C-alpha positions as CSV (number, residue, x, y, z in Angstrom):
1,M,36.7,155.0,114.7
2,T,35.7,155.9,118.3
3,W,38.6,156.0,120.8
4,T,37.7,155.0,124.4
5,P,39.4,157.1,127.1
6,I,41.8,155.2,129.3
7,R,39.8,155.8,132.5
8,A,36.7,154.3,131.0
9,R,38.4,151.1,130.0
10,A,39.4,148.1,131.9
11,F,42.8,146.7,131.2
12,R,42.4,143.1,129.9
13,G,45.2,140.6,130.2
14,P,45.6,138.4,127.1
15,A,43.9,135.5,129.0
16,D,40.9,137.8,129.4
17,A,41.8,138.4,133.1
18,T,40.5,142.0,133.8
19,I,42.6,144.3,135.8
20,D,40.5,147.0,137.4
21,A,40.8,150.4,135.7
22,A,41.3,151.9,139.1
23,N,44.8,150.6,138.9
24,A,45.4,152.9,136.0
25,D,43.9,155.8,137.9
26,A,46.2,155.1,140.8
27,W,49.1,154.9,138.4
28,S,48.3,158.2,136.9
29,A,47.8,159.9,140.3
30,D,50.8,158.3,142.0
31,T,53.4,160.9,142.9
32,R,56.1,158.5,144.1
33,G,59.4,158.2,142.4
34,L,59.9,156.8,138.9
35,P,61.8,153.7,140.1
36,V,59.0,152.8,142.4
37,R,56.3,153.2,139.8
38,A,58.4,151.3,137.2
39,L,58.8,148.4,139.7
40,E,55.0,148.4,140.3
41,W,54.4,148.4,136.5
42,V,56.7,145.4,136.1
43,R,55.0,143.6,138.9
44,L,51.6,144.3,137.4
45,R,52.6,143.1,134.0
46,A,54.3,140.0,135.5
47,A,51.1,139.1,137.3
48,Q,49.2,139.6,134.1
49,L,51.6,137.4,132.1
50,R,51.6,134.7,134.8
51,D,47.9,134.0,134.2
52,D,48.2,134.2,130.4
53,H,49.2,130.7,129.4
54,G,48.8,131.5,125.7
55,A,51.3,134.3,125.8
56,I,53.8,132.1,127.8
57,A,53.5,129.4,125.2
58,W,53.9,131.9,122.4
59,M,57.1,133.3,124.0
60,A,58.5,129.8,124.4
61,I,57.8,128.9,120.7
62,V,59.3,132.1,119.4
63,A,62.4,131.8,121.6
64,A,62.9,128.2,120.7
65,F,62.6,128.6,116.9
66,Y,64.6,131.8,116.8
67,F,67.4,130.6,119.0
68,A,67.6,127.2,117.3
69,A,67.6,128.8,113.9
70,T,70.2,131.3,114.9
71,F,72.5,128.6,116.3
72,V,72.2,126.5,113.1
73,R,72.9,129.6,111.0
74,S,75.9,130.6,113.1
75,Q,77.5,127.2,112.4
76,A,77.5,128.0,108.7
77,S,79.2,131.4,109.2
78,D,82.4,132.9,110.5
79,W,82.8,133.8,114.1
80,G,84.4,136.8,115.7
81,P,83.4,140.4,116.7
82,D,81.9,142.6,114.0
83,H,82.2,146.3,113.5
84,M,79.6,147.1,116.1
85,M,81.3,145.1,118.8
86,I,84.6,146.7,117.9
87,L,83.0,150.1,117.9
88,A,81.4,149.5,121.3
89,T,84.8,148.6,122.8
90,D,86.3,151.7,121.2
91,M,83.5,153.9,122.5
92,A,84.2,152.6,126.0
93,Q,87.7,154.0,125.5
94,G,86.5,157.4,124.4
95,R,86.8,157.0,120.6
96,V,84.2,156.8,117.8
97,D,86.4,155.4,115.0
98,L,87.2,151.8,114.4
99,S,90.5,150.4,115.8
100,S,90.3,147.5,113.4
101,L,88.3,146.5,110.3
102,T,86.7,143.3,109.2
103,T,85.5,144.8,105.9
104,I,86.0,148.1,104.1
105,N,82.4,148.3,102.8
106,D,80.6,151.5,104.1
107,I,83.8,152.7,105.7
108,V,84.7,156.4,105.7
109,T,88.4,157.2,106.1
110,I,89.3,160.6,107.4
111,D,92.9,161.5,108.3
112,G,93.8,157.9,108.6
113,R,90.9,157.1,110.9
114,H,88.1,154.7,109.9
115,Y,84.5,155.3,110.6
116,Q,81.5,153.1,110.0
117,A,78.7,154.8,108.1
118,M,75.9,153.6,110.3
119,S,73.2,155.0,112.6
120,L,73.9,155.1,116.3
121,L,71.3,152.7,117.8
122,P,72.7,149.4,116.5
123,T,75.9,150.0,118.6
124,V,74.0,150.5,121.8
125,P,73.1,146.8,122.6
126,Y,76.7,145.8,122.3
127,L,77.9,148.2,125.0
128,P,76.8,145.9,127.9
129,L,79.0,143.2,126.4
130,V,82.2,145.3,126.5
131,P,83.4,144.1,129.9
132,F,82.9,140.4,128.9
133,E,85.6,139.8,126.3
134,F,84.8,136.1,126.1
135,L,81.4,137.0,124.6
136,W,82.8,139.2,121.9
137,P,83.1,136.4,119.2
138,F,79.4,135.6,119.8
139,S,78.2,139.1,120.3
140,R,76.5,139.6,116.9
141,W,74.4,136.4,117.4
142,I,73.6,137.3,121.0
143,V,72.4,140.8,120.2
144,S,70.5,140.0,117.1
145,A,68.7,137.0,118.6
146,G,67.8,139.0,121.7
147,I,66.3,141.9,119.8
148,G,64.7,139.7,117.2
149,V,63.1,137.4,119.8
150,S,61.7,140.4,121.7
151,A,60.2,141.8,118.5
152,G,58.7,138.4,117.7
153,W,57.1,138.2,121.1
154,L,55.4,141.6,120.5
155,A,53.7,140.3,117.3
156,L,51.2,138.6,119.6
157,P,50.1,141.7,121.7
158,V,49.9,143.7,118.4
159,A,47.7,141.0,116.9
160,R,45.5,140.9,119.9
161,R,45.0,144.7,119.9
162,Y,44.4,145.2,116.2
163,G,42.9,141.9,115.0
164,P,39.5,140.3,115.4
165,G,40.5,137.9,118.1
166,G,39.9,134.1,118.2
167,S,42.1,131.9,116.1
168,A,42.9,134.8,113.8
169,T,45.2,136.1,116.6
170,W,47.5,133.2,116.3
171,W,47.5,133.4,112.5
172,L,48.4,137.0,112.8
173,A,51.1,136.5,115.4
174,S,52.6,133.8,113.2
175,L,52.7,136.2,110.3
176,G,54.4,138.8,112.3
177,A,57.1,136.5,113.8
178,F,57.6,133.9,111.0
179,G,56.0,135.4,107.9
180,T,58.1,138.6,107.6
181,L,61.8,139.2,107.2
182,L,62.0,139.7,111.0
183,F,62.9,136.0,111.2
184,T,65.5,135.8,108.5
185,L,67.1,139.1,109.5
186,T,67.4,137.9,113.1
187,I,69.2,134.7,112.4
188,E,72.0,136.4,110.3
189,G,73.7,138.1,113.2
190,N,74.4,141.1,111.0
191,F,74.7,144.6,112.4
192,Y,73.2,146.1,109.2
193,Y,70.1,143.9,109.8
194,L,70.1,144.8,113.5
195,A,68.9,148.3,112.7
196,H,65.8,146.8,111.1
197,L,65.2,144.5,114.1
198,E,65.4,147.5,116.5
199,A,63.1,149.5,114.3
200,V,60.5,146.7,114.2
201,L,60.7,146.2,118.0
202,L,60.2,149.9,118.6
203,T,57.4,150.2,116.0
204,F,55.5,147.3,117.5
205,L,55.8,149.1,120.9
206,L,54.5,152.2,119.2
207,L,51.5,150.4,117.9
208,I,50.8,148.9,121.3
209,E,51.0,152.3,122.9
210,W,48.8,153.9,120.3
211,H,46.1,151.4,120.9
212,D,46.3,151.5,124.7
213,R,47.0,155.0,126.0
214,R,48.5,157.1,123.2
215,R,50.7,159.2,125.5
216,A,52.2,161.9,123.2
217,W,55.7,161.9,124.9
218,L,56.0,158.1,124.6
219,I,54.8,158.0,121.0
220,A,57.4,160.6,120.1
221,L,60.1,158.8,122.2
222,L,59.5,155.5,120.4
223,L,59.5,157.1,117.0
224,G,62.7,159.0,117.9
225,L,64.4,155.9,119.0
226,A,63.3,154.0,115.9
227,A,64.7,156.8,113.8
228,L,68.1,156.3,115.6
229,A,68.0,152.9,114.0
230,R,66.3,153.6,110.7
231,P,66.1,157.4,110.1
232,T,63.2,156.9,107.6
233,L,60.8,156.3,110.5
234,I,61.0,159.9,111.7
235,L,58.5,160.6,108.9
236,A,55.9,158.5,110.6
237,A,55.8,161.2,113.3
238,V,53.8,163.3,110.9
239,P,50.5,161.3,110.7
240,F,50.8,160.1,114.4
241,G,51.6,163.6,115.6
242,L,48.8,165.3,113.6
243,A,46.3,162.8,114.9
244,L,47.4,163.4,118.5
245,L,47.1,167.2,118.0
246,A,43.7,166.9,116.3
247,E,42.2,165.1,119.3
248,S,44.1,167.0,122.0
249,K,42.4,169.4,124.4
250,D,45.7,171.1,125.1
251,R,47.5,171.2,121.8
252,V,50.4,173.3,123.0
253,R,51.2,170.8,125.7
254,T,50.8,167.9,123.3
255,A,53.0,169.7,120.7
256,V,55.7,170.1,123.3
257,A,55.5,166.5,124.4
258,L,55.9,165.4,120.8
259,A,58.6,167.9,119.9
260,V,61.0,167.3,122.7
261,P,61.8,163.6,122.1
262,L,61.8,164.0,118.3
263,L,64.1,167.0,118.4
264,G,66.2,165.1,120.9
265,A,66.6,162.2,118.5
266,I,67.5,164.6,115.7
267,A,70.1,166.3,117.9
268,V,71.6,163.0,118.9
269,T,71.9,162.0,115.2
270,A,73.4,165.3,114.3
271,A,75.9,165.1,117.1
272,W,76.9,161.6,116.2
273,D,77.5,162.6,112.6
274,F,79.4,165.7,113.6
275,V,81.9,164.0,115.9
276,R,82.6,161.4,113.2
277,F,82.4,163.4,109.9
278,G,82.7,167.0,111.0
279,S,79.2,167.9,109.8
280,P,75.8,167.4,111.5
281,T,74.2,166.7,108.1
282,E,76.8,164.2,106.8
283,T,75.6,160.6,107.4
284,G,78.7,159.1,105.8
285,Y,76.7,157.0,103.3
286,G,77.4,159.5,100.5
287,I,81.2,159.4,101.0
288,A,81.8,155.8,102.3
289,W,83.7,153.2,100.2
290,I,81.3,150.8,98.5
291,E,81.6,148.2,95.7
292,G,81.7,149.3,92.1
293,P,78.1,148.5,91.0
294,L,76.6,150.2,94.0
295,A,79.0,153.1,93.6
296,R,77.8,153.7,90.1
297,L,74.2,153.8,91.3
298,R,75.1,156.2,94.1
299,D,76.8,158.5,91.6
300,Q,73.3,159.1,90.2
301,G,72.2,160.3,93.7
302,L,72.1,158.9,97.2
303,F,68.3,159.6,97.0
304,S,67.0,160.2,93.5
305,I,63.9,159.7,91.5
306,V,66.0,157.8,88.9
307,H,66.2,154.9,91.3
308,V,62.4,154.6,91.8
309,P,61.5,152.6,88.7
310,D,64.1,149.9,89.3
311,N,63.3,149.8,93.1
312,V,59.6,149.5,92.6
313,A,60.0,146.9,89.9
314,L,62.2,144.9,92.3
315,F,59.8,145.4,95.2
316,L,56.8,144.1,93.2
317,G,58.3,141.9,90.5
318,G,61.7,140.7,91.6
319,G,61.7,136.9,91.4
320,F,64.0,133.9,91.8
321,D,66.5,132.3,89.4
322,V,66.9,128.5,89.3
323,R,70.0,126.4,89.8
324,E,70.5,122.6,89.7
325,A,72.0,122.3,93.2
326,F,69.9,122.5,96.5
327,P,68.4,124.9,97.4
328,W,67.2,125.4,93.8
329,L,65.6,128.8,94.0
330,V,68.1,131.6,93.9
331,P,67.0,135.1,95.1
332,S,68.7,138.2,93.7
333,N,71.5,139.6,95.8
334,L,69.7,143.0,95.7
335,G,66.5,141.5,97.1
336,H,63.2,140.4,95.5
337,S,59.5,141.0,95.5
338,I,57.7,141.4,98.8
339,L,55.0,139.2,97.2
340,L,57.5,136.3,97.3
341,T,58.3,136.9,100.9
342,T,55.2,138.2,102.6
343,P,52.3,138.1,100.2
344,A,49.9,138.4,103.2
345,V,50.5,142.2,103.0
346,L,47.9,142.2,100.2
347,I,45.3,141.7,102.9
348,A,46.0,145.2,104.1
349,F,44.3,146.6,101.0
350,A,41.0,145.3,102.4
351,A,41.2,147.7,105.3
352,S,38.8,150.6,104.9
353,F,40.5,153.9,103.8
354,R,37.7,155.8,105.6
355,D,38.7,154.7,109.1
356,R,40.9,157.2,110.9
357,L,43.3,154.5,112.3
358,N,43.8,153.1,108.9
359,Q,44.5,156.5,107.4
360,I,47.2,157.0,110.0
361,L,48.7,153.6,109.2
362,W,48.6,154.1,105.5
363,A,50.1,157.5,105.7
364,S,52.9,156.0,107.8
365,V,53.4,153.3,105.1
366,I,53.6,155.8,102.3
367,L,55.8,158.4,104.0
368,T,58.4,155.8,105.1
369,A,58.3,154.1,101.7
370,I,59.2,157.3,99.8
371,P,62.9,157.5,100.9
372,V,63.1,153.7,100.7
373,F,62.3,153.8,97.0
374,L,64.3,156.9,96.3
375,Y,67.4,155.2,97.8
376,Y,70.2,153.9,95.5
377,G,70.6,150.6,97.3
378,G,67.8,148.5,95.9
379,G,66.2,146.2,98.4
380,G,69.3,146.0,100.6
381,A,72.5,144.4,99.3
382,S,73.3,140.8,100.2
383,T,69.9,140.1,101.7
384,Y,66.9,137.8,101.2
385,G,63.8,139.7,100.2
386,Y,63.4,143.5,100.2
387,R,64.7,144.2,103.7
388,Y,64.4,148.0,103.4
389,A,60.6,147.5,103.3
390,M,60.8,146.4,106.9
391,D,60.6,150.1,107.7
392,F,56.9,150.1,106.9
393,V,56.0,146.4,107.1
394,P,54.9,146.8,110.8
395,F,52.3,149.3,109.8
396,L,51.1,147.0,107.0
397,F,51.0,144.2,109.6
398,A,48.6,146.3,111.7
399,L,46.5,147.0,108.6
400,V,46.3,143.3,107.9
401,A,45.1,142.7,111.5
402,V,42.4,145.4,111.0
403,A,41.3,144.0,107.7
404,L,40.8,140.5,109.2
405,K,38.0,141.9,111.4
406,D,35.9,142.0,108.2
407,R,37.0,138.8,106.6
408,F,39.1,135.9,107.8
409,G,38.6,133.0,105.4
410,N,40.6,130.5,103.4
411,L,42.2,133.1,101.1
412,E,43.7,135.0,104.1
413,K,44.9,131.8,105.6
414,I,46.6,130.8,102.4
415,L,48.3,134.1,102.1
416,I,49.6,133.9,105.6
417,G,50.7,130.3,105.1
418,L,52.6,131.3,101.9
419,S,54.3,134.1,103.8
420,V,55.6,131.7,106.4
421,A,56.6,129.2,103.8
422,F,58.6,131.9,101.8
423,V,60.3,133.2,104.9
424,C,61.2,129.6,105.9
425,Y,62.7,129.1,102.5
426,G,64.8,132.2,103.1
427,Y,66.1,130.5,106.2
428,V,67.0,127.4,104.1
429,W,68.7,129.6,101.5
430,Q,70.8,131.4,104.1
431,V,72.0,128.2,105.7
432,Y,72.6,126.1,102.6
433,K,73.5,128.6,99.9
């Protein structure tokens, strides 16, 4: 695939309004302060969006469906601050342990103090809510909906960049926002699921940056931040980093630009683990309290090849049970086949393996999938679908978009339609189960 240098391209708004490439040159050469340039960037994008009626309509549709679904789901659940809200308030007071517990699952107790075995990034969106105590009971819904809606909005620009255009763009955007577990994970208001929402949001931003400008420092920063939510995504730095180095004219500078954000993310993770568990390599997942069945699986290894057969079988063949009461199809508590949540990922296999972009995307899928299938936790306890697969689903989504450039017929539409239908059933299940 031939990549067009940024200075030779015009920036096209989604409504086909062209912004002169000279603006990009002025941006690059501008020596003014970062706040000024950031404000100019925001104004430029706002002007671009104002003329893009399709994008505005898409944003309204995603927000309306996500917020409405979240509200309905919240009425069928308990209210109150979750562990991330509690931890955020505790962090504001200078402590990293939990002052109170709502559950003992995934809790590490050291010298009478209780710590949540969890990556750092899911706590961060709660911090702005700390001063507003009246919002604490609703915080998990507010945070999840905000992150999820933002990720859903980005499905459209990703579809526009990687897909064939035309009506296929809207089919692809619908797949990204309503045909993946992004939708069902958003409406749950669950801090475990929030990590996946953050990872999808950051991966979509990564894909947009890769298509547009491919700045090494920003690629690495997005991957590093995504790894602070879902550590498996640090592995995607390998194919993206190698590709950047291969095409770079100044490989030393590119290597430094890649290394600094990634090493920074690793250092933050190590420090977060050290202050909680006394070791930079102890994540807490191996020593936290969990329920008996999962504890027995973990005893075989937190990550172990012994888990692979069952995980792959669940990922490909896990189905529904049937009950007499509505809703009649009962998914496994450990998750079920991606073919019964997002069968449209099959379209990705039509993307040519010879294309350089596709090689990068497939390598990212494979590398992030390895720890997912080695993990003892199945598809993710107490969830609809195989939620751990959301680590690599955004890369598959981009591959689906690329594949549709060669063929977009009735079969592809059926697979996308089935994906939306299965995910919508997941919503019904979560509300009425």
